[in-house]
C-alpha positions in Angstrom: -214.1 157.0 -104.4 -212.4 153.8 -102.9 -212.2 151.9 -105.8 -210.7 155.4 -107.7 -207.7 155.2 -104.7 -207.6 151.0 -104.9 -206.8 151.4 -108.8 -204.2 154.5 -108.1 -202.2 152.5 -105.3 -202.4 149.6 -108.2 -200.9 151.9 -110.9 -198.0 153.4 -108.4 -197.4 149.6 -107.5 -197.0 148.8 -111.1 -195.1 152.0 -112.1 -192.7 151.1 -109.3 -192.1 147.7 -109.8 -191.3 148.9 -113.9 -188.9 151.4 -112.6 -186.9 148.4 -110.5 -186.4 146.2 -113.4 -185.3 148.8 -115.6 -182.6 149.3 -113.0 -182.0 145.6 -112.9 -181.2 145.5 -116.6 -179.4 148.7 -116.7 -176.6 146.7 -114.0 -176.8 143.4 -115.7 -175.7 145.2 -119.1 -172.9 147.1 -117.1 -171.8 143.8 -115.8 -171.6 142.0 -119.4 -170.1 144.4 -120.9 -167.3 144.5 -118.4 -166.9 140.7 -118.6 -166.8 141.0 -121.9 -163.5 143.7 -121.9 -162.2 141.2 -119.1 -162.1 138.3 -121.3 -160.9 139.8 -124.5 -158.0 141.0 -122.4 -157.4 137.9 -121.3 -157.6 136.0 -124.8 -155.3 139.2 -126.1 -152.7 137.9 -123.6 -153.0 134.0 -124.2 -152.5 134.7 -127.8 -149.4 137.2 -127.4 -147.8 134.0 -125.5 -148.4 131.4 -127.7 -147.5 133.1 -131.0 -144.1 133.8 -129.3 -144.5 137.1 -128.4 -143.4 137.7 -125.3 -140.5 139.6 -124.7 -141.6 141.3 -121.7 -142.1 138.6 -120.2 -138.8 136.9 -121.1 -137.1 140.0 -120.0 -138.9 140.5 -116.6 -138.2 136.9 -115.9 
């Protein structure tokens, strides 16, 4: 009986750890996607400035 209880507690602990790991992976994926989007926006602005198509920037000055 005692061995079964110990095994059940170990199994519950393993399941909880797996759930925590899955949550952490999801947050990491979201952070990665947001970072890529920000970098793409910055690259687009940089390319537009280098190519000379920055009429809006000139007009605001």
